[in-house]
C-alpha positions, 0 to 999 in steps of 0.5 A, spaced: 500 500 499 503 506 497 500 513 497 504 519 495 501 525 499 499 532 496 499 537 502 496 544 502 495 549 507 489 553 509 492 560 509 488 562 514 491 558 519 497 563 519 493 568 521 497 573 517 495 577 511 494 573 505 500 576 501 504 574 507 501 567 508 503 565 501 510 567 502 510 563 508 507 557 505 512 557 500 518 556 505 514 549 507 517 545 502 512 539 502 506 544 501 504 545 494 498 547 494 493 552 498 486 553 500 484 560 501 478 563 505 473 566 501 470 570 507 476 573 511 481 573 506 478 574 499 472 576 497 468 576 490 466 583 490 473 585 491 476 581 486 477 584 479 481 582 473 487 585 475 486 582 482 486 575 479 492 576 475 496 579 481 494 573 485 495 568 480 502 571 478 504 570 486 502 563 486 506 562 480 512 565 483 511 561 489 510 555 486 503 554 489 497 551 487 490 554 489 487 547 491 480 549 494 476 555 497 473 555 503 467 559 506 464 559 513 457 562 515 455 564 522 449 560 522 446 553 519 443 554 512 436 552 514 436 558 520 431 563 517 435 569 520 439 572 514 438 566 510 437 570 503 444 574 505 447 567 507 445 564 500 447 570 496 454 570 499 455 563 498 453 564 491 458 570 490 464 565 493 462 560 488 463 565 483 470 567 486 472 559 485 469 560 478 473 566 476 479 563 479 478 556 476 477 552 483 473 546 483 471 546 490 468 550 495 468 547 502 462 549 506 459 548 513 452 548 512 450 546 519 448 539 522 444 535 518 437 534 520 435 527 521 428 526 519 427 528 511 420 530 514 422 536 518 422 543 515 429 544 517 431 538 512 426 540 507 429 547 507 436 545 507 435 540 501 432 546 497 437 551 498 443 546 497 440 543 491 439 550 488 447 552 490 449 545 486 445 547 480 448 554 480 455 550 481 454 545 475 452 552 471 459 555 473 463 549 474 464 549 481 462 543 486 459 545 493 463 541 498 460 540 504 463 539 511 459 534 515 460 534 523 458 528 527 452 526 524 451 518 523 453 516 516 446 514 514 444 521 515 449 524 511 448 519 505 441 520 506 442 528 505 447 527 499 442 522 496 437 528 496 441 533 492 440 531 484 440 538 481 448 538 481 454 536 483 455 535 491 461 532 495 465 532 502 470 535 505 472 530 511 475 534 517 476 529 522 476 534 528 469 535 526 467 528 527 471 525 533 464 526 537 461 521 533 459 514 535 463 511 529 470 510 529 473 515 524 476 509 519 469 506 518 466 513 517 471 514 511 470 507 508 463 509 508 463 516 505 470 515 501 466 515 494 464 522 496 470 525 499 474 530 494 477 534 500 481 532 506 482 537 512 488 535 517 485 537 523 485 534 530 481 535 536 478 532 543 471 531 546 470 536 551 465 535 557 459 538 553 459 533 548 462 538 543 470 538 541 476 542 542 481 543 536 488 541 538 495 540 535 495 535 530 497 528 534 495 531 540 487 529 540 483 523 539 484 522 532 488 515 530 492 518 525 496 512 522 489 508 522 486 514 518 491 515 513 492 507 512 484 508 510 485 514 506 491 509 502 486 503 502 481 508 499 486 510 493 484 517 495 487 522 490 486 529 493 489 534 497 491 533 504 489 540 507 492 542 513 488 547 518 489 550 524 484 555 527 486 556 534 492 556 538 498 562 540 503 558 535 499 557 529 505 557 524 509 552 528 503 548 529 502 547 522 510 545 521 509 540 526 503 537 523 506 537 517 512 533 519 508 528 523 504 527 517 510 525 513 513 521 518 506 517 518 506 517 510 513 514 510 511 508 514 507 506 508 
């Protein structure tokens, strides 16, 4: 079993302005791709053709590939508060992805409702189908980031999205609170997984999760990486750190940690 990993870095991990973050990412030899936050780092409304050329020039200069964009909403997509604004902002982020010729927009849409008969499920199904239809038109795949929902709930929801392409970003840190072992979740969902976010976490007393430095949480990385290889995953492994006082050092340590594990295969 052999897998040649391709590492990307979510630039917001560095907590630097985008230009500086690109320069920093270029110093990490194993990092060949980047993921940019389409809400905090770059916005469609601010991206002109000149801005596009400047960004692509920087990427070429630093020998980096823009692998995906991310977009985070403050509320679940079925929450009625500012729903129209949330959907409109997501479409703008998809427009930005299309402008930059990036196929995947990684989005957290909220905890998936269990019952297809619930109003939340029906509202979410309609919204995501509309976004998938739009993505199909412009060449961008809406790539949702599930949490600790049961695999059957995730598969049930994906089966309801028929208007356009839909895919998953597998983020272990969002799943450690689930009842399932992470390798079994990955095996069950791997045919939908096009992005993999390398992030670690521990469960807290409230049943939620708290992010940790990779390798210090509850994710058993050697088993999960072995499952990635078993599934013949061909996508990027994107390092993300959203907390902590030494994020750059944490990312570099995470990179070395994963490289050691991959070296065992």
